[in-house]
DRENTIVEX-344424 format. One record per residue (C-alpha): residue number from 1; residue in three letters; x, z, y. Coordinates in steps of 0.1 Angstrom, whole numbers, padded with zeros to 4 digits. Layout:
! DRENTIVEX-344424
   pos   code       u       w       v
   NUM    ALA       X       Z       Y
...
! end
This chain:
! DRENTIVEX-344424
   pos   code       u       w       v
     1    MET    1779    0160   -0069
     2    LYS    1797    0141   -0096
     3    LYS    1816    0173   -0106
     4    LEU    1784    0194   -0106
     5    SER    1767    0168   -0128
     6    LEU    1796    0168   -0152
     7    ILE    1796    0206   -0154
     8    ALA    1758    0206   -0160
     9    LEU    1761    0180   -0187
    10    THR    1789    0199   -0204
    11    LEU    1768    0231   -0204
    12    ILE    1738    0213   -0219
    13    LEU    1758    0196   -0246
    14    GLY    1777    0228   -0254
    15    SER    1747    0251   -0257
    16    ALA    1718    0230   -0270
    17    MET    1731    0203   -0292
    18    VAL    1706    0197   -0321
    19    PHE    1712    0179   -0354
    20    ALA    1689    0153   -0368
    21    ASN    1674    0180   -0391
    22    GLY    1667    0203   -0362
    23    ALA    1695    0228   -0368
    24    LYS    1714    0242   -0339
    25    GLN    1751    0243   -0335
    26    PRO    1768    0277   -0341
    27    ASP    1770    0300   -0311
    28    SER    1799    0297   -0287
    29    GLY    1831    0310   -0302
    30    GLN    1821    0302   -0338
    31    ALA    1838    0272   -0354
    32    ALA    1814    0244   -0361
    33    PRO    1812    0236   -0399
    34    ALA    1829    0204   -0411
    35    TYR    1800    0196   -0434
    36    HIS    1766    0207   -0447
    37    ILE    1754    0211   -0483
    38    GLY    1717    0205   -0490
    39    ILE    1699    0221   -0520
    40    MET    1663    0215   -0531
    41    THR    1646    0238   -0556
    42    GLY    1611    0246   -0568
    43    THR    1592    0275   -0553
    44    VAL    1590    0311   -0567
    45    SER    1560    0303   -0588
    46    GLN    1576    0273   -0606
    47    SER    1613    0281   -0608
    48    ASP    1622    0315   -0593
    49    ASP    1657    0315   -0607
    50    ASP    1667    0281   -0591
    51    LEU    1654    0293   -0557
    52    ARG    1673    0327   -0559
    53    GLY    1704    0307   -0565
    54    ALA    1699    0288   -0533
    55    GLU    1694    0320   -0515
    56    GLU    1727    0333   -0529
    57    LEU    1745    0302   -0515
    58    ILE    1730    0310   -0481
    59    ARG    1741    0346   -0485
    60    ARG    1777    0334   -0492
    61    TYR    1780    0305   -0468
    62    GLY    1751    0308   -0442
    63    SER    1722    0286   -0435
    64    VAL    1725    0255   -0413
    65    ALA    1700    0270   -0389
    66    ASN    1723    0299   -0382
    67    GLY    1755    0279   -0380
    68    GLY    1764    0280   -0418
    69    ILE    1766    0251   -0442
    70    ILE    1736    0254   -0466
    71    GLN    1703    0237   -0460
    72    HIS    1676    0248   -0485
    73    VAL    1642    0232   -0490
    74    THR    1616    0234   -0518
    75    TYR    1596    0207   -0535
    76    PRO    1558    0210   -0540
    77    ASP    1545    0229   -0570
    78    ASN    1523    0199   -0578
    79    PHE    1553    0175   -0576
    80    MET    1538    0150   -0600
    81    ALA    1509    0143   -0576
    82    GLN    1532    0146   -0545
    83    GLN    1562    0126   -0556
    84    GLU    1565    0107   -0523
    85    THR    1565    0140   -0504
    86    LEU    1593    0153   -0527
    87    ILE    1613    0121   -0522
    88    THR    1608    0121   -0484
    89    GLN    1619    0157   -0482
    90    MET    1651    0150   -0500
    91    VAL    1659    0118   -0482
    92    THR    1654    0136   -0449
    93    LEU    1683    0159   -0457
    94    ALA    1705    0128   -0455
    95    ASP    1695    0123   -0419
    96    ASP    1718    0151   -0410
    97    PRO    1752    0134   -0401
    98    LEU    1771    0164   -0414
    99    MET    1753    0164   -0448
   100    LYS    1780    0156   -0474
   101    ALA    1764    0169   -0507
   102    ILE    1728    0173   -0519
   103    ILE    1718    0193   -0550
   104    MET    1685    0190   -0568
   105    ASN    1677    0219   -0592
   106    GLN    1656    0212   -0612
   107    GLY    1658    0174   -0613
   108    VAL    1620    0168   -0617
   109    SER    1604    0134   -0616
   110    GLY    1612    0116   -0584
   111    THR    1648    0128   -0582
   112    ALA    1663    0095   -0593
   113    GLU    1643    0075   -0568
   114    ALA    1653    0099   -0540
   115    PHE    1689    0097   -0550
   116    ARG    1687    0059   -0550
   117    ARG    1674    0058   -0515
   118    ILE    1700    0083   -0503
   119    LYS    1728    0063   -0518
   120    GLU    1715    0031   -0501
   121    LYS    1719    0046   -0466
   122    ARG    1745    0074   -0472
   123    PRO    1769    0065   -0501
   124    ASP    1793    0091   -0488
   125    ILE    1770    0120   -0499
   126    LEU    1777    0137   -0533
   127    LEU    1745    0139   -0553
   128    PHE    1742    0166   -0580
   129    THR    1712    0175   -0601
   130    GLY    1706    0204   -0624
   131    GLN    1683    0200   -0654
   132    PRO    1672    0164   -0648
   133    GLN    1639    0156   -0664
   134    GLU    1642    0118   -0661
   135    ASP    1659    0095   -0687
   136    PRO    1696    0101   -0688
   137    LEU    1705    0065   -0683
   138    ILE    1684    0064   -0652
   139    ILE    1698    0095   -0636
   140    GLN    1734    0086   -0645
   141    ARG    1731    0054   -0624
   142    VAL    1724    0073   -0592
   143    ALA    1738    0109   -0596
   144    ASP    1775    0118   -0591
   145    LEU    1769    0146   -0616
   146    ALA    1740    0158   -0638
   147    ILE    1741    0190   -0657
   148    ASN    1717    0200   -0684
   149    ALA    1712    0230   -0706
   150    ASP    1725    0215   -0739
   151    PHE    1693    0202   -0753
   152    ILE    1711    0187   -0783
   153    SER    1732    0216   -0795
   154    ARG    1704    0241   -0786
   155    GLY    1680    0219   -0806
   156    TYR    1698    0232   -0836
   157    THR    1711    0266   -0825
   158    ILE    1676    0280   -0814
   159    PRO    1660    0274   -0848
   160    TRP    1692    0287   -0864
   161    ILE    1688    0319   -0843
   162    ALA    1651    0321   -0855
   163    LYS    1663    0318   -0891
   164    GLU    1689    0345   -0885
   165    LEU    1661    0368   -0871
   166    GLY    1641    0363   -0903
   167    CYS    1615    0339   -0889
   168    ASP    1597    0315   -0912
   169    THR    1579    0294   -0885
   170    PHE    1589    0278   -0853
   171    VAL    1561    0272   -0828
   172    HIS    1569    0247   -0800
   173    ILE    1546    0247   -0769
   174    SER    1545    0218   -0745
   175    PHE    1525    0189   -0730
   176    PRO    1527    0151   -0728
   177    ARG    1546    0149   -0695
   178    HIS    1575    0170   -0708
   179    MET    1575    0152   -0742
   180    SER    1579    0118   -0725
   181    SER    1611    0131   -0709
   182    GLN    1641    0120   -0730
   183    THR    1659    0153   -0727
   184    LEU    1629    0175   -0736
   185    GLY    1614    0151   -0761
   186    LEU    1647    0146   -0779
   187    ARG    1652    0183   -0782
   188    ARG    1618    0186   -0798
   189    GLN    1628    0160   -0824
   190    ILE    1660    0179   -0831
   191    PHE    1640    0212   -0834
   192    GLU    1618    0196   -0860
   193    GLU    1648    0181   -0880
   194    ALA    1667    0214   -0878
   195    CYS    1637    0234   -0890
   196    LYS    1634    0211   -0920
   197    ASP    1671    0216   -0928
   198    LEU    1670    0254   -0923
   199    GLY    1638    0258   -0943
   200    ILE    1615    0268   -0914
   201    LYS    1581    0254   -0908
   202    PHE    1578    0235   -0875
   203    VAL    1546    0236   -0855
   204    PHE    1538    0217   -0823
   205    VAL    1510    0230   -0800
   206    THR    1498    0216   -0767
   207    ALA    1491    0236   -0736
   208    PRO    1480    0225   -0701
   209    ASP    1505    0211   -0677
   210    PRO    1508    0234   -0647
   211    THR    1510    0203   -0624
   212    SER    1476    0191   -0637
   213    ASP    1442    0199   -0622
   214    VAL    1441    0233   -0638
   215    GLY    1472    0243   -0618
   216    ILE    1496    0271   -0626
   217    ALA    1469    0298   -0629
   218    GLY    1448    0278   -0653
   219    ALA    1479    0269   -0675
   220    GLN    1489    0306   -0676
   221    GLN    1454    0317   -0685
   222    TYR    1454    0293   -0714
   223    ILE    1486    0308   -0728
   224    LEU    1472    0344   -0724
   225    GLU    1441    0334   -0744
   226    GLN    1458    0313   -0770
   227    THR    1489    0333   -0779
   228    PRO    1470    0361   -0799
   229    GLN    1453    0333   -0819
   230    TRP    1486    0315   -0825
   231    VAL    1502    0348   -0838
   232    ALA    1472    0354   -0861
   233    GLN    1474    0318   -0874
   234    TYR    1511    0314   -0879
   235    GLY    1521    0350   -0885
   236    LYS    1542    0377   -0868
   237    ASN    1574    0362   -0883
   238    SER    1570    0331   -0861
   239    ALA    1594    0322   -0833
   240    PHE    1578    0308   -0802
   241    PHE    1593    0284   -0776
   242    CYS    1578    0268   -0745
   243    THR    1592    0241   -0723
   244    ASN    1577    0252   -0690
   245    ASP    1588    0281   -0668
   246    ALA    1552    0289   -0658
   247    HIS    1542    0294   -0694
   248    THR    1570    0318   -0701
   249    GLU    1557    0350   -0686
   250    PRO    1522    0350   -0702
   251    LEU    1538    0340   -0735
   252    ILE    1563    0369   -0735
   253    ARG    1536    0394   -0724
   254    GLN    1513    0385   -0753
   255    LEU    1541    0383   -0779
   256    MET    1552    0417   -0769
   257    GLN    1517    0430   -0776
   258    TYR    1506    0409   -0806
   259    GLY    1539    0403   -0824
   260    GLY    1561    0372   -0829
   261    PHE    1596    0363   -0817
   262    PHE    1609    0347   -0785
   263    PRO    1646    0337   -0791
   264    GLU    1651    0324   -0756
   265    ALA    1634    0304   -0728
   266    SER    1639    0267   -0722
   267    LEU    1660    0277   -0692
   268    PRO    1671    0312   -0703
   269    ALA    1675    0342   -0679
   270    PRO    1668    0379   -0680
   271    ILE    1646    0373   -0650
   272    MET    1627    0343   -0665
   273    GLY    1593    0357   -0674
   274    TYR    1605    0392   -0683
   275    PRO    1599    0411   -0651
   276    GLY    1563    0400   -0647
   277    ALA    1555    0403   -0684
   278    LEU    1570    0438   -0686
   279    GLY    1559    0450   -0652
   280    ILE    1594    0460   -0640
   281    ASP    1608    0459   -0604
   282    LEU    1643    0443   -0602
   283    SER    1646    0443   -0564
   284    ALA    1673    0470   -0565
   285    GLU    1693    0450   -0590
   286    LYS    1688    0416   -0572
   287    GLY    1718    0393   -0580
   288    ASP    1735    0419   -0603
   289    PHE    1729    0403   -0637
   290    PRO    1747    0429   -0658
   291    ALA    1724    0456   -0642
   292    ILE    1694    0433   -0646
   293    LEU    1702    0427   -0682
   294    LYS    1705    0464   -0689
   295    LYS    1672    0473   -0672
   296    VAL    1652    0445   -0689
   297    GLU    1667    0454   -0722
   298    GLN    1656    0490   -0718
   299    ALA    1621    0479   -0710
   300    VAL    1619    0455   -0740
   301    VAL    1631    0483   -0763
   302    ASP    1607    0508   -0749
   303    LYS    1578    0484   -0756
   304    GLY    1589    0479   -0792
   305    GLY    1604    0445   -0787
   306    SER    1639    0453   -0799
   307    GLY    1655    0424   -0819
   308    ARG    1625    0400   -0811
   309    PHE    1632    0388   -0776
   310    GLY    1663    0370   -0763
   311    THR    1679    0354   -0732
   312    TRP    1712    0344   -0717
   313    ALA    1730    0372   -0701
   314    TYR    1729    0353   -0668
   315    SER    1701    0332   -0654
   316    TYR    1707    0295   -0661
   317    GLY    1687    0283   -0631
   318    PHE    1704    0308   -0607
   319    SER    1739    0299   -0622
   320    VAL    1734    0262   -0618
   321    SER    1722    0264   -0582
   322    VAL    1751    0286   -0572
   323    GLY    1776    0268   -0595
   324    LEU    1768    0233   -0583
   325    GLY    1768    0245   -0547
   326    GLU    1802    0261   -0552
   327    PHE    1815    0230   -0570
   328    ALA    1803    0207   -0541
   329    LYS    1821    0230   -0516
   330    ARG    1853    0230   -0536
   331    ILE    1853    0192   -0538
   332    LEU    1846    0189   -0500
   333    ASP    1874    0214   -0494
   334    GLY    1898    0194   -0515
   335    LYS    1901    0222   -0542
   336    ALA    1883    0204   -0570
   337    LYS    1876    0169   -0584
   338    VAL    1841    0156   -0591
   339    ASP    1852    0142   -0625
   340    SER    1869    0174   -0637
   341    ARG    1849    0193   -0663
   342    ASP    1873    0223   -0660
   343    ASP    1867    0224   -0623
   344    LEU    1830    0224   -0629
   345    PHE    1832    0252   -0655
   346    ALA    1853    0272   -0631
   347    ALA    1827    0268   -0604
   348    LEU    1799    0278   -0628
   349    GLY    1820    0308   -0638
   350    GLU    1819    0319   -0601
   351    ALA    1782    0327   -0607
   352    THR    1787    0342   -0641
   353    PRO    1817    0365   -0643
   354    GLY    1826    0373   -0678
   355    ALA    1805    0346   -0693
   356    GLU    1821    0316   -0710
   357    TRP    1805    0281   -0706
   358    LYS    1806    0258   -0735
   359    GLY    1796    0221   -0733
   360    ASN    1804    0185   -0736
   361    TYR    1797    0151   -0720
   362    TYR    1763    0136   -0729
   363    GLN    1765    0110   -0756
   364    ASP    1738    0083   -0758
   365    ALA    1726    0082   -0794
   366    ALA    1717    0045   -0793
   367    THR    1751    0033   -0780
   368    GLY    1775    0062   -0789
   369    VAL    1788    0060   -0753
   370    ARG    1796    0093   -0736
   371    ALA    1786    0096   -0699
   372    ARG    1813    0110   -0676
   373    ASN    1788    0122   -0650
   374    GLN    1764    0141   -0673
   375    ILE    1774    0173   -0690
   376    LEU    1755    0195   -0714
   377    VAL    1762    0233   -0713
   378    TYR    1751    0265   -0729
   379    MET    1759    0302   -0733
   380    ASP    1755    0325   -0763
   381    THR    1721    0340   -0769
   382    TYR    1716    0378   -0763
   383    MET    1689    0395   -0782
   384    PHE    1676    0426   -0765
   385    GLY    1683    0457   -0787
   386    LYS    1705    0436   -0810
   387    GLY    1733    0420   -0790
   388    TYR    1749    0385   -0790
   389    MET    1740    0361   -0818
   390    LYS    1773    0342   -0816
   391    ALA    1754    0309   -0814
   392    THR    1782    0293   -0795
   393    GLU    1804    0297   -0826
   394    VAL    1779    0277   -0847
   395    VAL    1791    0243   -0857
   396    VAL    1762    0219   -0850
   397    PRO    1762    0192   -0877
   398    GLU    1771    0157   -0863
   399    LYS    1738    0142   -0875
   400    TYR    1719    0159   -0847
   401    TYR    1740    0140   -0821
   402    ASN    1729    0107   -0836
   403    ILE    1691    0113   -0835
   404    THR    1676    0087   -0811
   405    PHE    1647    0096   -0788
   406    GLN    1613    0083   -0799
   407    ARG    1590    0081   -0769
   408    PRO    1555    0092   -0778
   409    ASN    1527    0066   -0777
! end
C-alpha cells in the first residue's frame, strides 16, 4: 500500500504541478525552465508596438503556460483610473517562484509603486522599465534599469529636423497629465528653447487625454476634427508632434490630406499610426521591419507625403520590449551584466539588425549627477521618400542638458 501510494503521489506531482500563477510545468521529456521573465505592456489600442514586442519574445522563448519562460500581461487602457488594478497585476507576477525578471513597457503611472512592492517581497527579481512616465528620481530608486527614448537630445534634434525640412512652425500636442511627467514636460521645454534658437515658432495645443472620460475614441475624434483647423491656422509648413500614441494615427491621416509635416512620433515606428492612417495591411510583413518600412514608404509616397513624414526604421516600442527581454535573459544566463551599457545596446541590437543605438546615462539637471540605471537612447530619423536625416550626427548644445524641469501649476 505504501509503495502504491508513493507511486500515485509521484505521478500526480510529475503530471499536474501548478505554479502560483497557474502555469503548468512543461510536458514530460521537456526540461523545466530555470527561470521566468514577466512582461507587462499596454493593449493594441494604446501601445500596439510594445505588445507586439512581447509576442516576439513569446515566439522566441515560449510562454510560461506552454512550458516556456515568458509571462505576458497587459495593463488597463484607462490605467490612470485603474492604477491599483495595474499594480496588483504586476505584483502578482512576483508570486511565481521562478519569476526572476519583470519588464514594464511603457512605465506608466503606477509602475514605481508596483516595483516598490515587488522589491519588498522579492528583492531577487530584476525590474526593468521602458519609457517610464514617472519622475526619474522616483523610478531610479526602485528600478534596476530604466530606458527612455532620449527626450533631451530629441528635444533639440526633432525641431532641428523640422528646420531642415523647411518648417517655420512647430506644433506640440499634449495634455496636462503628460506635461506633469518630468520626461515629457522637460522635452516640451527643450522643444520650446530649441525652436527659439533655430528660428522656428513654437505652439502648444491641448487635446483630450485618452484615459479621461472621453476615452480613446473621443480623443481621436478631437484630433480628426481639429487638425484641419490647425493646418489652416499655422500653415502647411508647420511640423506637428503629439505625445500620445492614440493621437498619432488620426494626426497622420489628416496631415496627409490637409498638409503639414510629421517628423516622427513620440515613440517612433513605421507601424506607429501609419498602417491605420494609410489603410495598409502589414500582416504579411509582421516582424520584418525592413519590409514594413519599404511598404509604408511606398504608401506615403503614393499619397503625396514624400519628404513630409518620418519615423525610426525600427519600432521603438517593439525594440524595447524585445531588447529588455533579451537583456534580462542574457543576465540570467550569465552572458551580460546589468550595469553594462554595451551589453544593453547589444541586446537592443538583437531586435534591430543594422541599426545603431546612440545614447547616454540620464543626467539630473538640478544636481548634475548621472544615473547609472537610467539610459536615454535614440536612432536616426528616416523621412519617407527622402532617407535618413543624420540626426544622430548632430551635436546637441550642452545648454539643453542643463535645462531644469518646471512642473506646471
